[in-house]
ZAVEX-860298 format. One record per residue (C-alpha): residue in three letters; x, y, z. Coordinates in steps of 0.5 Angstrom, whole numbers, padded with zeros to 4 digits, always signed. Layout:
N
alaXYZ ...
This chain:
103
met-0136-0358+0067 lys-0142-0360+0063 thr-0147-0360+0070 gly-0152-0357+0066 trp-0153-0351+0069 ile-0153-0344+0066 trp-0153-0336+0068 tyr-0154-0330+0065 arg-0153-0323+0068 leu-0157-0318+0065 pro-0156-0310+0066 asp-0156-0308+0072 trp-0163-0305+0076 val-0162-0297+0078 gln-0166-0294+0082 gly-0164-0288+0085 ser-0158-0288+0088 leu-0160-0296+0088 ile-0157-0301+0084 ile-0160-0309+0083 gly-0155-0313+0079 val-0159-0319+0077 glu-0158-0326+0074 leu-0162-0331+0071 ala-0159-0339+0073 phe-0163-0344+0068 his-0162-0352+0070 asn-0163-0356+0063 gly-0166-0351+0059 thr-0172-0349+0066 leu-0170-0342+0069 glu-0170-0345+0077 ser-0168-0338+0080 ile-0167-0330+0078 his-0162-0327+0083 phe-0162-0320+0086 tyr-0156-0317+0088 pro-0156-0310+0091 arg-0151-0304+0092 gly-0150-0297+0092 glu-0148-0293+0086 ser-0141-0292+0090 glu-0140-0299+0090 ser-0137-0304+0085 asp-0140-0311+0085 glu-0134-0313+0082 ile-0129-0316+0089 asp-0122-0314+0088 ser-0120-0319+0093 trp-0123-0324+0099 lys-0119-0319+0103 asp-0124-0314+0102 leu-0131-0319+0103 ser-0134-0317+0110 glu-0140-0321+0111 glu-0143-0316+0116 lys-0143-0312+0108 glu-0146-0318+0105 arg-0151-0319+0110 leu-0153-0311+0110 arg-0153-0312+0102 ala-0159-0318+0104 glu-0162-0314+0108 ala-0163-0308+0102 ala-0166-0314+0098 ala-0171-0318+0102 ser-0173-0310+0103 trp-0173-0308+0096 leu-0177-0314+0094 arg-0182-0314+0100 ala-0183-0307+0096 arg-0184-0310+0090 gly-0189-0314+0092 phe-0186-0321+0094 pro-0185-0322+0101 leu-0181-0328+0104 gly-0183-0334+0105 arg-0185-0341+0101 tyr-0191-0341+0096 lys-0193-0347+0091 trp-0189-0344+0087 gly-0183-0343+0089 glu-0180-0338+0095 val-0179-0332+0095 trp-0171-0332+0100 ala-0166-0326+0101 gly-0160-0328+0106 tyr-0153-0329+0107 asp-0150-0334+0103 ala-0144-0337+0107 lys-0141-0341+0102 gly-0142-0336+0096 ala-0139-0330+0102 val-0146-0326+0099 gly-0151-0324+0100 leu-0157-0323+0096 gly-0165-0325+0094 leu-0167-0330+0090 val-0174-0332+0087 arg-0173-0340+0086 tyr-0179-0344+0082 ser-0181-0351+0084 pro-0182-0356+0079 
């Protein structure tokens, strides 16, 4: 299906015991957002089954993403250029942080 979206997964960013998965989302050739998925070094970034998902665990992941973004000078909020967000995405069943750019 041609939707105009292309996603790139970058190599994990390792910082001590924290690992950050990073994905770039392009729409029609324009960078729209950068997604951050924190996890501990003992966690896999692959889910074996839907039964392994935990909303509580993903909400903790979202809190970790928010803390990680704030520590790097990116407080959550809306800005003229876009948004810095962290939270639980119920549709995707995932906790994450992201930087989204406005046109």
